[in-house]
C-alpha atoms as an extended CHARMM CRD file, in Angstrom:
* protein
*
       107  EXT
         1         1  MET       CA             -3.3450000000      -57.6610000000      -65.1700000000  PROA      1               0.0000000000
         2         2  SER       CA             -0.2890000000      -59.3690000000      -63.7280000000  PROA      2               0.0000000000
         3         3  LYS       CA              0.3490000000      -59.6940000000      -59.9810000000  PROA      3               0.0000000000
         4         4  VAL       CA              3.1910000000      -57.1570000000      -60.0060000000  PROA      4               0.0000000000
         5         5  LYS       CA              1.1170000000      -54.5470000000      -61.8250000000  PROA      5               0.0000000000
         6         6  LYS       CA             -1.7880000000      -55.1780000000      -59.4680000000  PROA      6               0.0000000000
         7         7  ARG       CA              0.4310000000      -54.7030000000      -56.3920000000  PROA      7               0.0000000000
         8         8  ILE       CA              1.9410000000      -51.5070000000      -57.7700000000  PROA      8               0.0000000000
         9         9  TYR       CA             -1.5200000000      -50.1960000000      -58.6060000000  PROA      9               0.0000000000
        10        10  ASN       CA             -2.8120000000      -51.0600000000      -55.1210000000  PROA      10              0.0000000000
        11        11  PHE       CA              0.2080000000      -49.4220000000      -53.5040000000  PROA      11              0.0000000000
        12        12  LEU       CA             -0.2270000000      -46.2260000000      -55.5590000000  PROA      12              0.0000000000
        13        13  ARG       CA             -3.9210000000      -46.1840000000      -54.7500000000  PROA      13              0.0000000000
        14        14  GLY       CA             -3.0870000000      -46.4170000000      -51.0570000000  PROA      14              0.0000000000
        15        15  SER       CA             -4.9960000000      -49.6020000000      -50.3870000000  PROA      15              0.0000000000
        16        16  PHE       CA             -2.3480000000      -50.6410000000      -47.8260000000  PROA      16              0.0000000000
        17        17  LEU       CA             -3.7540000000      -47.8480000000      -45.6490000000  PROA      17              0.0000000000
        18        18  THR       CA             -7.3970000000      -48.8510000000      -45.9850000000  PROA      18              0.0000000000
        19        19  ASP       CA             -7.4970000000      -52.6430000000      -45.9790000000  PROA      19              0.0000000000
        20        20  GLU       CA             -8.2260000000      -54.8160000000      -42.9380000000  PROA      20              0.0000000000
        21        21  TYR       CA             -4.5770000000      -54.9260000000      -41.7720000000  PROA      21              0.0000000000
        22        22  ALA       CA             -4.1510000000      -51.1560000000      -42.0550000000  PROA      22              0.0000000000
        23        23  SER       CA             -3.8890000000      -50.5900000000      -38.2830000000  PROA      23              0.0000000000
        24        24  LYS       CA             -0.4510000000      -52.2640000000      -38.2430000000  PROA      24              0.0000000000
        25        25  ASN       CA              0.6330000000      -50.1400000000      -41.2040000000  PROA      25              0.0000000000
        26        26  TRP       CA             -0.6080000000      -46.9310000000      -39.5880000000  PROA      26              0.0000000000
        27        27  LYS       CA              1.2680000000      -47.6360000000      -36.3710000000  PROA      27              0.0000000000
        28        28  ILE       CA              4.5140000000      -48.1540000000      -38.2470000000  PROA      28              0.0000000000
        29        29  ILE       CA              3.9580000000      -45.0940000000      -40.4320000000  PROA      29              0.0000000000
        30        30  ILE       CA              3.2050000000      -42.8630000000      -37.4370000000  PROA      30              0.0000000000
        31        31  PHE       CA              6.2740000000      -44.2140000000      -35.6300000000  PROA      31              0.0000000000
        32        32  ILE       CA              8.5140000000      -43.5420000000      -38.6410000000  PROA      32              0.0000000000
        33        33  VAL       CA              7.0880000000      -40.0470000000      -39.1520000000  PROA      33              0.0000000000
        34        34  THR       CA              7.6640000000      -39.2680000000      -35.4580000000  PROA      34              0.0000000000
        35        35  LEU       CA             11.2680000000      -40.4300000000      -35.7280000000  PROA      35              0.0000000000
        36        36  LEU       CA             11.7780000000      -38.3480000000      -38.8760000000  PROA      36              0.0000000000
        37        37  LEU       CA             10.3810000000      -35.2350000000      -37.1860000000  PROA      37              0.0000000000
        38        38  PHE       CA             12.6430000000      -35.8240000000      -34.1940000000  PROA      38              0.0000000000
        39        39  MET       CA             15.6450000000      -36.2410000000      -36.5040000000  PROA      39              0.0000000000
        40        40  ILE       CA             14.8320000000      -33.0450000000      -38.4280000000  PROA      40              0.0000000000
        41        41  ASN       CA             14.4300000000      -31.1010000000      -35.1760000000  PROA      41              0.0000000000
        42        42  SER       CA             17.7490000000      -32.4320000000      -33.8730000000  PROA      42              0.0000000000
        43        43  ALA       CA             19.5100000000      -31.4850000000      -37.1030000000  PROA      43              0.0000000000
        44        44  HSD       CA             18.1710000000      -27.9090000000      -36.8690000000  PROA      44              0.0000000000
        45        45  ASN       CA             19.2920000000      -27.6150000000      -33.2410000000  PROA      45              0.0000000000
        46        46  ILE       CA             22.7610000000      -28.8730000000      -34.1260000000  PROA      46              0.0000000000
        47        47  ASP       CA             23.0020000000      -26.3600000000      -36.9890000000  PROA      47              0.0000000000
        48        48  LYS       CA             22.0910000000      -23.5270000000      -34.6110000000  PROA      48              0.0000000000
        49        49  LYS       CA             24.7530000000      -24.6430000000      -32.1480000000  PROA      49              0.0000000000
        50        50  VAL       CA             27.4050000000      -24.9070000000      -34.8620000000  PROA      50              0.0000000000
        51        51  ILE       CA             26.6110000000      -21.3590000000      -36.0110000000  PROA      51              0.0000000000
        52        52  LEU       CA             26.7750000000      -20.1060000000      -32.4050000000  PROA      52              0.0000000000
        53        53  ILE       CA             30.1280000000      -21.8370000000      -31.8590000000  PROA      53              0.0000000000
        54        54  ALA       CA             31.5090000000      -20.2350000000      -35.0320000000  PROA      54              0.0000000000
        55        55  LYS       CA             30.3880000000      -16.7710000000      -33.8690000000  PROA      55              0.0000000000
        56        56  LEU       CA             31.8870000000      -17.2970000000      -30.4150000000  PROA      56              0.0000000000
        57        57  ASN       CA             35.1890000000      -18.4950000000      -31.9010000000  PROA      57              0.0000000000
        58        58  LYS       CA             35.3370000000      -15.3900000000      -34.0890000000  PROA      58              0.0000000000
        59        59  LYS       CA             34.6450000000      -13.1690000000      -31.0770000000  PROA      59              0.0000000000
        60        60  LYS       CA             37.3180000000      -15.0350000000      -29.0820000000  PROA      60              0.0000000000
        61        61  ARG       CA             39.9070000000      -14.4400000000      -31.8180000000  PROA      61              0.0000000000
        62        62  GLU       CA             39.0180000000      -10.7320000000      -31.9220000000  PROA      62              0.0000000000
        63        63  LEU       CA             39.3090000000      -10.4090000000      -28.1400000000  PROA      63              0.0000000000
        64        64  ARG       CA             42.6130000000      -12.3140000000      -28.1310000000  PROA      64              0.0000000000
        65        65  ALA       CA             44.0320000000       -9.9450000000      -30.7740000000  PROA      65              0.0000000000
        66        66  GLU       CA             42.8470000000       -6.9480000000      -28.7510000000  PROA      66              0.0000000000
        67        67  TYR       CA             44.4540000000       -8.4250000000      -25.6210000000  PROA      67              0.0000000000
        68        68  VAL       CA             47.7980000000       -8.9020000000      -27.3930000000  PROA      68              0.0000000000
        69        69  ASP       CA             47.6720000000       -5.3630000000      -28.8390000000  PROA      69              0.0000000000
        70        70  THR       CA             46.8670000000       -3.8750000000      -25.4350000000  PROA      70              0.0000000000
        71        71  GLY       CA             49.6720000000       -5.8610000000      -23.7980000000  PROA      71              0.0000000000
        72        72  THR       CA             52.1520000000       -4.6490000000      -26.4170000000  PROA      72              0.0000000000
        73        73  LEU       CA             51.0280000000       -1.0480000000      -25.9060000000  PROA      73              0.0000000000
        74        74  LEU       CA             51.3680000000       -1.3950000000      -22.1430000000  PROA      74              0.0000000000
        75        75  MET       CA             54.8960000000       -2.7930000000      -22.4730000000  PROA      75              0.0000000000
        76        76  ARG       CA             55.8870000000        0.1720000000      -24.6590000000  PROA      76              0.0000000000
        77        77  ILE       CA             54.4090000000        2.6540000000      -22.1890000000  PROA      77              0.0000000000
        78        78  LYS       CA             56.2410000000        1.0260000000      -19.2480000000  PROA      78              0.0000000000
        79        79  MET       CA             59.6390000000        1.1020000000      -20.9560000000  PROA      79              0.0000000000
        80        80  GLU       CA             62.2090000000        3.3290000000      -19.2520000000  PROA      80              0.0000000000
        81        81  SER       CA             63.0240000000        5.1650000000      -22.4850000000  PROA      81              0.0000000000
        82        82  THR       CA             59.3780000000        6.0940000000      -23.0030000000  PROA      82              0.0000000000
        83        83  ILE       CA             59.0660000000        7.3660000000      -19.4600000000  PROA      83              0.0000000000
        84        84  ARG       CA             62.2790000000        9.4120000000      -19.8180000000  PROA      84              0.0000000000
        85        85  GLU       CA             60.9230000000       11.0290000000      -22.9750000000  PROA      85              0.0000000000
        86        86  LYS       CA             57.7900000000       12.0820000000      -21.1570000000  PROA      86              0.0000000000
        87        87  VAL       CA             59.6150000000       13.4770000000      -18.1350000000  PROA      87              0.0000000000
        88        88  LYS       CA             62.5710000000       15.2080000000      -19.7900000000  PROA      88              0.0000000000
        89        89  GLY       CA             65.1670000000       16.5610000000      -17.4060000000  PROA      89              0.0000000000
        90        90  LEU       CA             64.9900000000       13.7310000000      -14.8930000000  PROA      90              0.0000000000
        91        91  LYS       CA             67.9860000000       11.4660000000      -14.6100000000  PROA      91              0.0000000000
        92        92  PRO       CA             68.2540000000        8.0390000000      -13.0190000000  PROA      92              0.0000000000
        93        93  ALA       CA             69.1110000000        8.0140000000       -9.3050000000  PROA      93              0.0000000000
        94        94  LYS       CA             72.7020000000        7.2620000000       -8.3620000000  PROA      94              0.0000000000
        95        95  GLU       CA             71.7910000000        5.4050000000       -5.1980000000  PROA      95              0.0000000000
        96        96  ALA       CA             69.0730000000        2.8780000000       -4.5840000000  PROA      96              0.0000000000
        97        97  PRO       CA             65.8360000000        4.0260000000       -3.0110000000  PROA      97              0.0000000000
        98        98  LYS       CA             65.3640000000        3.4910000000        0.6940000000  PROA      98              0.0000000000
        99        99  LYS       CA             62.4470000000        1.5740000000        2.1040000000  PROA      99              0.0000000000
       100       100  ILE       CA             60.3810000000        3.3780000000        4.6990000000  PROA      100             0.0000000000
       101       101  LYS       CA             58.7240000000        1.2650000000        7.3780000000  PROA      101             0.0000000000
       102       102  LEU       CA             55.8380000000        2.5510000000        9.4340000000  PROA      102             0.0000000000
       103       103  ILE       CA             55.2040000000        1.0140000000       12.8380000000  PROA      103             0.0000000000
       104       104  TYR       CA             51.8070000000        1.5410000000       14.4100000000  PROA      104             0.0000000000
       105       105  LYS       CA             51.5080000000        1.1180000000       18.1350000000  PROA      105             0.0000000000
       106       106  LYS       CA             48.2460000000       -0.0980000000       19.4660000000  PROA      106             0.0000000000
       107       107  ASP       CA             47.3450000000        1.2660000000       22.9030000000  PROA      107             0.0000000000
């Protein structure tokens, strides 16, 4: 058997995990696996946050549309012509209203 075939065979057999220098290999493998698990966990957390941000943006757009609709409705209700329709028979005053001041005396 050639050297390359022997190395491939030993690698597939897992001899790099059981020979005399295996402790170095195990340390590196455990470190890499730990990093991979940390990376996977981080990716899942980021995905959750992206989904939450998308939901909140959708809710914000809905609330903004409702705010604009409510503001438009309020402006229509406050218009003088709308108020006149509701209180038929009233006419605008010919003179400006007078301000009434109350003075309280403290004894």
